C-alpha positions as CSV (number, residue, x, y, z in Angstrom):
1,M,76.0,-100.2,192.8
2,V,73.3,-101.5,191.2
3,E,72.8,-105.3,192.7
4,T,71.8,-108.4,191.1
5,Q,67.7,-109.2,191.7
6,I,69.1,-112.4,193.7
7,L,71.2,-110.3,196.1
8,R,68.1,-107.5,196.5
9,A,65.7,-110.4,197.1
10,R,68.1,-112.1,199.9
11,A,67.7,-108.3,201.5
12,G,64.4,-108.7,201.6
13,E,63.7,-106.1,198.8
14,I,60.5,-106.7,196.2
15,T,62.3,-105.3,192.9
16,P,59.8,-103.4,190.1
17,A,60.8,-106.8,188.0
18,M,59.5,-108.9,190.7
19,E,56.0,-106.9,191.2
20,R,55.6,-107.2,187.5
21,V,56.6,-110.9,187.3
22,A,54.0,-111.4,190.2
23,E,51.5,-109.5,188.0
24,R,52.1,-111.8,185.1
25,E,52.0,-114.9,187.1
26,N,49.2,-114.2,189.3
27,R,51.6,-115.1,192.7
28,D,52.2,-112.8,195.7
29,P,55.3,-110.8,195.3
30,E,56.7,-112.0,198.4
31,F,56.5,-115.6,197.4
32,V,58.1,-114.4,193.8
33,R,60.6,-112.8,196.2
34,R,61.3,-115.9,198.5
35,Q,61.9,-117.9,195.1
36,V,64.6,-115.9,193.5
37,A,66.4,-115.4,197.0
38,D,66.5,-118.9,197.4
39,G,68.0,-119.6,193.9
40,R,64.7,-121.6,192.8
41,A,63.9,-119.2,190.3
42,V,65.6,-116.9,188.0
43,I,64.6,-113.1,186.6
44,P,67.0,-112.6,183.5
45,N,67.0,-108.7,183.7
46,N,70.5,-107.0,182.9
47,H,70.3,-103.4,183.7
48,A,71.0,-102.6,180.3
49,H,68.1,-104.4,178.0
50,E,65.9,-101.6,178.5
51,S,62.8,-102.5,176.1
52,L,62.5,-105.9,178.5
53,D,59.2,-106.5,180.0
54,P,60.3,-108.9,183.2
55,M,59.5,-112.9,183.0
56,I,60.6,-115.7,185.3
57,I,61.7,-119.0,185.2
58,G,61.1,-121.6,187.9
59,R,59.6,-124.7,188.3
60,E,57.0,-123.3,190.7
61,F,55.4,-120.4,188.0
62,S,54.1,-121.3,184.7
63,T,56.7,-123.7,182.1
64,K,58.6,-121.1,179.9
65,V,59.5,-121.6,176.4
66,N,62.9,-120.5,174.7
67,A,63.1,-120.1,170.9
68,N,66.6,-120.5,169.4
69,I,67.5,-117.8,166.4
70,G,70.5,-116.4,165.1
71,N,72.5,-116.2,161.6
72,S,75.4,-118.5,160.1
73,E,78.2,-118.8,158.0
74,T,76.0,-119.5,154.9
75,T,73.3,-117.2,156.0
76,S,73.4,-113.4,157.5
77,D,71.0,-110.9,157.3
78,P,70.2,-108.8,160.5
79,E,66.6,-107.6,159.1
80,G,66.0,-111.4,158.4
81,E,67.1,-112.2,162.2
82,L,64.7,-109.2,163.6
83,R,62.0,-111.0,161.5
84,K,62.5,-114.1,163.3
85,L,62.7,-112.2,166.6
86,H,59.7,-110.9,165.6
87,T,58.1,-114.3,165.0
88,A,59.5,-115.9,167.7
89,V,57.5,-113.2,170.4
90,H,54.5,-113.0,168.6
91,Y,54.3,-117.2,168.6
92,G,54.6,-117.3,172.6
93,A,58.7,-117.2,173.0
94,D,59.1,-116.3,176.3
95,T,63.0,-116.0,176.0
96,V,65.0,-115.8,172.6
97,M,68.8,-116.9,172.3
98,D,70.8,-114.8,169.5
99,L,73.0,-118.1,168.4
100,S,74.2,-116.0,165.5
101,T,77.7,-117.4,163.9
102,G,77.8,-115.6,160.8
103,E,78.5,-112.1,160.2
104,A,77.8,-108.7,161.8
105,L,77.5,-110.3,165.2
106,D,77.6,-106.9,167.0
107,E,74.6,-105.3,165.2
108,T,72.7,-108.5,164.9
109,R,73.1,-108.9,168.7
110,E,72.2,-105.0,169.4
111,A,69.4,-104.8,167.2
112,N,67.6,-108.2,168.7
113,I,68.3,-106.7,172.3
114,G,66.8,-103.3,171.4
115,Q,63.7,-104.7,170.1
116,S,63.1,-107.5,172.0
117,P,60.8,-107.5,174.7
118,V,61.6,-110.8,175.9
119,P,65.2,-111.7,177.5
120,V,67.7,-112.6,174.8
121,G,70.5,-115.2,175.8
122,T,73.8,-115.7,174.0
123,V,76.7,-118.1,173.9
124,P,79.8,-116.1,174.3
125,I,82.2,-118.8,173.1
126,Y,80.7,-119.1,169.5
127,E,81.9,-115.1,169.1
128,A,85.5,-116.1,170.7
129,V,85.9,-118.7,168.1
130,K,85.3,-115.9,165.3
131,R,87.5,-113.2,166.8
132,A,90.6,-116.0,167.3
133,D,92.3,-117.2,164.1
134,D,91.8,-120.6,165.4
135,P,89.7,-122.0,168.3
136,A,92.6,-123.5,169.8
137,D,93.8,-120.0,169.9
138,I,91.2,-118.7,172.3
139,T,92.3,-117.6,175.5
140,R,90.8,-116.6,178.7
141,E,91.3,-113.0,178.1
142,L,89.7,-113.3,175.0
143,L,86.6,-114.8,176.5
144,L,86.5,-112.4,179.4
145,D,86.8,-109.4,177.2
146,V,83.7,-111.0,174.7
147,I,81.7,-111.8,177.7
148,E,82.0,-108.7,179.2
149,K,81.1,-106.5,176.0
150,Q,78.0,-108.7,175.5
151,A,77.0,-107.9,179.1
152,E,77.4,-104.4,178.6
153,Q,75.5,-104.9,175.7
154,G,72.5,-105.8,177.3
155,V,72.6,-109.6,177.2
156,D,70.3,-111.4,180.2
157,Y,71.8,-114.8,180.5
158,M,74.5,-116.5,178.9
159,T,75.5,-120.1,178.4
160,V,78.7,-121.0,179.6
161,H,80.1,-124.4,179.5
162,A,82.3,-124.5,182.3
163,G,81.5,-127.7,183.3
164,V,83.5,-129.7,180.6
165,L,86.8,-130.5,182.5
166,M,89.8,-132.3,180.9
167,E,89.3,-135.7,182.9
168,H,85.8,-135.9,181.3
169,L,86.6,-136.5,177.9
170,P,88.0,-139.8,178.1
171,L,84.2,-140.9,179.2
172,T,83.0,-139.4,175.7
173,D,85.2,-142.3,173.9
174,G,82.4,-144.8,173.8
175,R,79.7,-142.8,172.6
176,K,78.0,-143.2,169.4
177,T,77.4,-139.5,168.8
178,G,80.4,-138.3,170.6
179,I,80.2,-134.2,172.0
180,V,77.3,-132.9,170.2
181,S,77.2,-129.5,172.0
182,R,78.8,-126.9,170.0
183,G,80.2,-125.1,172.7
184,G,81.2,-128.6,174.4
185,S,83.1,-129.7,171.2
186,I,84.9,-126.4,171.2
187,L,86.2,-126.5,174.5
188,A,87.4,-130.1,174.0
189,R,89.3,-129.5,171.2
190,W,90.9,-127.1,173.0
191,I,91.5,-129.1,175.9
192,E,93.1,-131.5,174.3
193,E,95.1,-128.8,171.7
194,N,96.6,-126.8,174.4
195,G,96.7,-129.6,177.6
196,T,95.2,-127.5,179.9
197,Q,91.8,-127.2,181.8
198,N,89.0,-125.7,180.6
199,P,89.5,-121.3,180.8
200,L,85.7,-121.2,181.6
201,Y,86.0,-123.3,184.5
202,T,89.5,-121.8,185.8
203,G,88.3,-118.2,185.1
204,F,84.8,-119.2,186.3
205,E,85.0,-116.4,189.1
206,E,86.0,-113.9,187.0
207,I,83.0,-114.2,184.6
208,C,80.7,-114.2,187.9
209,E,82.3,-110.8,188.9
210,I,81.2,-109.6,185.4
211,F,77.7,-111.4,185.6
212,A,77.1,-109.6,189.0
213,E,78.0,-106.4,187.9
214,H,75.2,-106.4,184.9
215,D,73.1,-108.8,186.9
216,V,73.1,-111.2,184.0
217,T,71.8,-114.5,184.6
218,V,74.4,-117.7,183.8
219,S,72.8,-120.5,182.2
220,L,75.1,-123.7,183.0
221,G,75.7,-125.3,179.5
222,D,75.6,-129.0,178.8
223,G,78.3,-129.3,176.9
224,L,78.2,-132.9,177.2
225,R,74.7,-133.9,177.0
226,P,73.7,-136.7,174.7
227,G,73.2,-136.6,171.0
228,C,71.6,-139.8,170.8
229,L,69.2,-142.2,172.8
230,A,72.5,-144.7,173.2
231,D,74.4,-142.1,174.8
232,A,71.8,-140.9,177.3
233,S,72.6,-141.0,181.4
234,D,75.9,-141.9,180.9
235,E,79.1,-141.3,183.0
236,A,80.1,-138.5,180.9
237,Q,76.8,-136.6,181.1
238,F,76.5,-137.0,185.1
239,A,80.0,-136.1,186.0
240,E,79.5,-132.6,183.9
241,L,76.1,-132.2,185.9
242,E,78.4,-133.1,189.3
243,T,80.7,-130.0,188.2
244,L,77.6,-128.0,187.5
245,G,76.2,-128.3,190.8
246,A,79.6,-126.7,192.2
247,L,79.2,-124.4,189.8
248,T,75.8,-123.5,190.7
249,R,76.9,-122.5,194.6
250,T,79.9,-120.7,193.3
251,A,77.9,-118.3,191.0
252,W,75.6,-118.1,194.1
253,D,78.2,-117.0,196.5
254,H,78.8,-114.4,193.9
255,G,75.4,-113.1,194.0
256,V,74.9,-114.3,190.4
257,Q,71.1,-115.9,189.3
258,V,71.5,-119.5,188.0
259,M,69.8,-122.0,185.8
260,V,71.5,-125.4,184.6
261,E,71.0,-126.6,181.1
262,G,70.0,-130.3,180.5
263,P,70.0,-133.1,177.8
264,G,69.0,-132.7,174.4
265,H,68.3,-136.7,173.3
266,V,66.7,-139.3,176.3
267,P,64.3,-142.4,176.0
268,M,61.1,-141.5,177.8
269,D,61.5,-143.3,180.5
270,E,64.8,-141.8,181.6
271,I,63.7,-138.2,181.6
272,A,61.7,-137.7,185.1
273,G,64.8,-139.4,186.6
274,N,67.2,-136.7,185.0
275,V,65.1,-134.2,185.8
276,E,64.9,-135.5,189.6
277,R,68.6,-135.7,189.5
278,Q,69.5,-132.4,188.3
279,R,67.5,-130.7,191.6
280,E,69.5,-133.2,193.8
281,V,72.7,-132.3,192.3
282,C,72.1,-128.3,191.5
283,D,70.0,-127.6,194.8
284,G,67.0,-126.8,192.7
285,A,68.2,-124.0,190.6
286,P,66.4,-123.8,187.5
287,F,66.1,-126.7,184.8
288,Y,66.4,-125.8,181.0
289,V,66.4,-128.3,178.7
290,L,66.5,-129.1,175.2
291,G,63.2,-131.0,174.2
292,P,64.4,-134.1,175.1
293,L,64.2,-135.5,172.0
294,V,62.4,-139.2,172.6
295,T,63.7,-140.9,169.3
296,D,66.1,-140.5,166.7
297,I,64.5,-141.5,163.3
298,A,62.4,-138.7,162.5
299,P,64.4,-135.9,161.0
300,G,62.2,-133.4,159.8
301,Y,59.8,-133.8,162.5
302,D,62.0,-133.2,165.6
303,H,59.7,-130.8,167.1
304,I,57.5,-133.3,167.5
305,T,59.9,-136.2,168.6
306,S,61.3,-133.2,170.7
307,A,57.9,-131.8,172.2
308,I,57.2,-135.4,173.7
309,G,60.1,-135.6,175.7
310,A,59.6,-131.7,176.8
311,T,56.2,-132.6,178.4
312,E,57.3,-135.2,180.1
313,A,60.7,-133.0,181.1
314,A,58.2,-129.9,182.2
315,R,55.7,-132.5,184.2
316,A,58.6,-133.9,186.4
317,G,59.4,-130.0,187.2
318,A,61.8,-128.7,184.5
319,A,61.1,-125.1,184.5
320,M,61.9,-123.8,180.7
321,L,62.1,-125.7,177.6
322,C,64.0,-124.8,174.2
323,Y,62.3,-125.7,171.4
324,V,63.4,-127.9,168.7
325,T,62.2,-126.8,165.1
326,P,61.5,-129.3,162.0
327,K,65.0,-128.2,160.5
328,E,66.8,-129.7,163.7
329,H,70.0,-131.5,162.4
330,L,69.1,-130.4,159.1
331,G,69.3,-126.7,158.2
332,L,69.1,-123.2,159.5
333,P,65.6,-122.7,160.4
334,E,63.4,-120.0,159.0
335,E,60.4,-117.7,160.0
336,E,57.7,-120.6,159.6
337,D,60.2,-123.3,160.9
338,V,60.3,-120.8,164.2
339,R,56.5,-120.6,163.9
340,D,55.8,-124.4,164.0
341,G,58.8,-125.1,166.7
342,L,56.9,-122.6,169.0
343,A,53.4,-124.1,168.3
344,A,54.6,-127.4,169.5
345,Y,56.7,-126.1,172.2
346,R,53.9,-124.2,173.7
347,I,51.7,-127.0,173.6
348,A,54.6,-129.3,175.7
349,A,54.5,-126.3,178.3
350,H,50.7,-125.9,178.8
351,A,49.9,-129.6,178.6
352,A,52.5,-129.9,181.8
353,D,51.1,-127.4,183.4
354,V,47.6,-128.6,183.1
355,A,49.4,-131.9,184.3
356,N,50.9,-129.8,187.0
357,D,47.8,-128.6,188.1
358,L,48.8,-125.0,188.1
359,P,46.3,-122.4,189.1
360,G,44.0,-121.6,186.4
361,A,45.7,-123.6,183.6
362,R,43.1,-126.0,182.4
363,D,41.1,-123.0,182.2
364,W,41.9,-122.0,178.4
365,D,41.2,-125.3,177.6
366,D,37.8,-125.4,178.9
367,A,37.0,-122.0,177.4
368,L,37.6,-123.6,173.9
369,S,35.9,-127.2,174.5
370,E,32.9,-124.7,175.6
371,A,33.2,-122.6,172.4
372,R,33.3,-125.6,170.1
373,Y,30.2,-127.4,171.5
374,E,28.5,-124.6,171.0
375,F,29.7,-124.3,167.5
376,D,31.1,-120.8,168.0
377,W,33.6,-120.6,165.3
378,R,34.9,-117.6,165.8
379,R,35.1,-117.6,169.5
380,Q,37.2,-121.1,168.8
381,F,39.5,-119.2,166.7
382,E,39.9,-116.3,169.3
383,L,40.9,-119.1,171.4
384,A,43.3,-121.1,169.1
385,L,46.9,-121.3,170.2
386,D,47.8,-120.0,166.8
387,P,44.2,-118.3,165.8
388,E,45.7,-117.6,162.0
389,R,46.1,-121.0,161.3
390,A,43.0,-122.4,163.0
391,R,41.3,-120.3,160.9
392,R,42.7,-121.0,157.4
393,Y,42.5,-124.4,157.6
394,H,38.7,-124.1,158.6
395,D,38.3,-121.7,155.7
396,Q,40.1,-123.8,153.2
397,T,36.8,-125.9,152.8
398,L,34.4,-124.0,154.4
399,P,35.2,-120.3,153.6
400,G,32.1,-118.2,153.2
401,D,30.7,-116.3,156.6
402,N,28.0,-118.2,156.2
403,Y,29.7,-121.3,157.4
404,K,30.8,-119.3,160.7
405,E,27.4,-119.9,162.2
406,A,27.1,-123.6,161.0
407,R,26.7,-126.9,163.1
408,F,29.5,-128.7,161.7
409,C,32.6,-128.5,159.7
410,S,34.2,-130.0,156.6
411,M,35.6,-133.4,158.1
412,C,32.3,-134.6,159.3
413,G,29.5,-133.0,157.5
414,A,26.2,-132.1,158.9
415,E,24.9,-135.9,158.7
416,F,27.5,-137.1,160.7
417,C,28.8,-134.3,163.3
418,S,28.3,-136.0,166.6
419,M,28.0,-132.7,168.7
420,R,25.3,-131.8,166.2
421,I,23.6,-135.3,166.5
422,D,24.2,-134.9,170.8
423,R,23.0,-131.6,171.1
424,D,19.8,-132.2,168.7
425,A,19.1,-135.6,170.9
426,R,19.1,-133.5,174.2
427,D,17.0,-130.7,172.6
428,A,14.5,-133.4,171.6
429,D,13.9,-134.6,174.9
430,G,14.4,-131.2,176.8
431,E,17.6,-132.1,178.7
432,M,19.7,-129.5,176.8
433,T,20.8,-126.6,179.4
434,D,23.2,-123.7,178.7
435,I,26.5,-124.7,180.1
436,G,25.9,-123.1,183.7
437,D,29.5,-122.8,184.5
438,E,31.0,-120.8,181.7
439,T,34.8,-120.2,181.7
440,D,35.7,-116.7,182.8
441,L,39.1,-116.4,181.3
442,D,39.5,-112.8,182.5
443,G,39.1,-113.9,186.1
444,S,40.9,-116.9,185.6
445,P,44.2,-117.2,188.1
446,A,46.1,-118.6,185.4
447,A,49.5,-117.1,184.5
448,E,49.3,-115.1,181.2
449,V,51.2,-118.0,179.5
450,N,48.2,-119.8,180.2
451,V,45.6,-117.9,178.8
452,P,45.2,-116.5,175.1
453,P,46.5,-114.8,173.3
454,V,50.0,-116.4,173.3
455,G,53.1,-113.9,173.1
456,T,51.6,-111.8,175.5
457,H,54.4,-109.3,176.2
458,D,54.8,-105.4,177.0
459,A,56.3,-104.0,173.8
460,G,55.6,-100.5,174.9
461,R,59.4,-100.0,175.8
462,V,60.4,-101.2,172.7
463,P,62.1,-98.1,170.4
464,D,60.3,-97.3,166.9
465,E,63.7,-97.6,165.9
466,I,67.8,-97.8,166.8
467,E,70.5,-96.7,165.1
468,I,73.3,-99.1,164.9
469,D,76.9,-97.8,162.9
470,G,74.8,-96.2,161.0
471,I,72.0,-98.6,159.9
472,T,68.7,-97.5,161.1
473,F,66.8,-101.0,162.2
474,T,62.8,-101.0,162.7
475,P,60.8,-103.2,164.5
476,A,59.1,-106.3,161.9
477,E,55.6,-105.6,161.2
478,S,54.8,-108.9,159.2
479,H,54.7,-112.8,160.7
480,A,53.7,-115.5,158.5
481,D,49.7,-115.8,157.5
482,D,49.3,-112.1,158.3
C-alpha cells in the first residue's frame, strides 16, 4: 500500500516529492521532511495526479497563492476552463481550485487535473448538490461516493466543511450577512431541514480513510467565515475554529495531511490576531486564507481590498492565500480577471516574504531596482511580475526601439527624470560608479516563487492531449496579451 506524505515523513523517509520541494524552495530535504512529519506543512500530491510538479504549503516556506477557477450554472465551457487554468498557471498560481457548479463537472475536472502541473483542489459538496434532487436530500453515502470518485480522479486537496455544527447555527443569527460560504450555507440548510448533525462531521473518519488511501490533503473549510467587517471575529467563527482544531488532530491520527481555511472579511487590526489564534487552536497546521478583505466598500476592486489583508495575513504567518478577482461579489471571473487577481496576490505574497525576511526574497526587488537606475528597459521588462503588461504600458507612449535605450519615460520626460538628473550630477562630480554588488538572481537562495519569472512549473509530465468521453482536450496555448 502506498502511504501518504505525512506517514512517510514520520517514518523518516524523504520522498521524491520532498526532494523536488526542497529544490524549489532552496531548503534542506530533511527540513522539508520534518515540517511535513510535524503537520506544519503539506505537500498536496494525489497518487493519481501524474502531471503534478510537487509544491509545499507551510509558514516556513514561501507564501503560496491559490486561484479559483470553474464554471457556473450560467456559464459552462470545458475549453474555457482550460484557458483559465493556463492563465492561472502562467501568471503564478501555485494551486488551482475547480469550483465548478455547472455542466460537465467530471469532464472539466478530469481535463484540469490531466493538464495541470499544480495541485488541483475541489469542494465536493458542490457536486453532491448537483446529484441530489434537493440539497436537503444529500446523504452521507452520496457525500462519500462523490469524495471517493474525485479522489480517484486525482484531486490533490478537498475543502470539507466538517466544522459547521448544529449548535453553531444560532450563533449566526445576529450577523449582517449571515452565512456567506457556499458550503456552509448548504450544510446549514441541510442541518435545519433534517434536524441532525452535519454529515461531514459525523462521517469525518470515513472521509479520512478515503483521503489516506489516495493521499488527498484535507482543507478544513471555514463554513461560518465572516462575510463583512461587522461579522468578523465573532462567536460563530471562533466556535467553528475550535471544531476545526479537533478535526485537525483526527485527520493527523489517520495519516492525512491537513490545512485549515480562514476568514474572508476582517478589519486590518484583527488579522494578525486571527492568524495567531488559528495557529494555537490547530496546533500549527498551515493556514489558508481568503483575502481577507479589509473593507467592504469597493465592489469591482476587491482584488485590491483583499490583497491588502492578504499581505498582513501572510506577514503574520498564513501559508497560502486564496486570490480574489475584481469580479468578486459581482460575477464569474474570466481570463483577464484571473490575471488581475493573480497579479495582486503574487504581490501580496512576495511583499510578505520580504517582510518576513525569507532567504533571498528581496533579491528580485534589488535586481529590478538596479535595472531601473541603469535605464535598462529590456531588463526591467524581463524582471517584471507581468512582463507583457509592463512592456505594453511603456510602449503605449514610447513604442520605438530607440526608446528602449532612453534615459527617461513618458511620465517625466528627459528634462524632469529624477534618476537621469541624479546620475548626471554624479557623473559630473566624478562620484558615479558602477553598482559594485549587483544582484545575482541565478545564485539567489530565494525559493522559485520569489525570483522571476512567475509561473515556473515543470510541465514536462502534462500530456499533449487527453481524451475524455470521446472529447479530446489539448493544452491552451494562448493567454492575455500574447
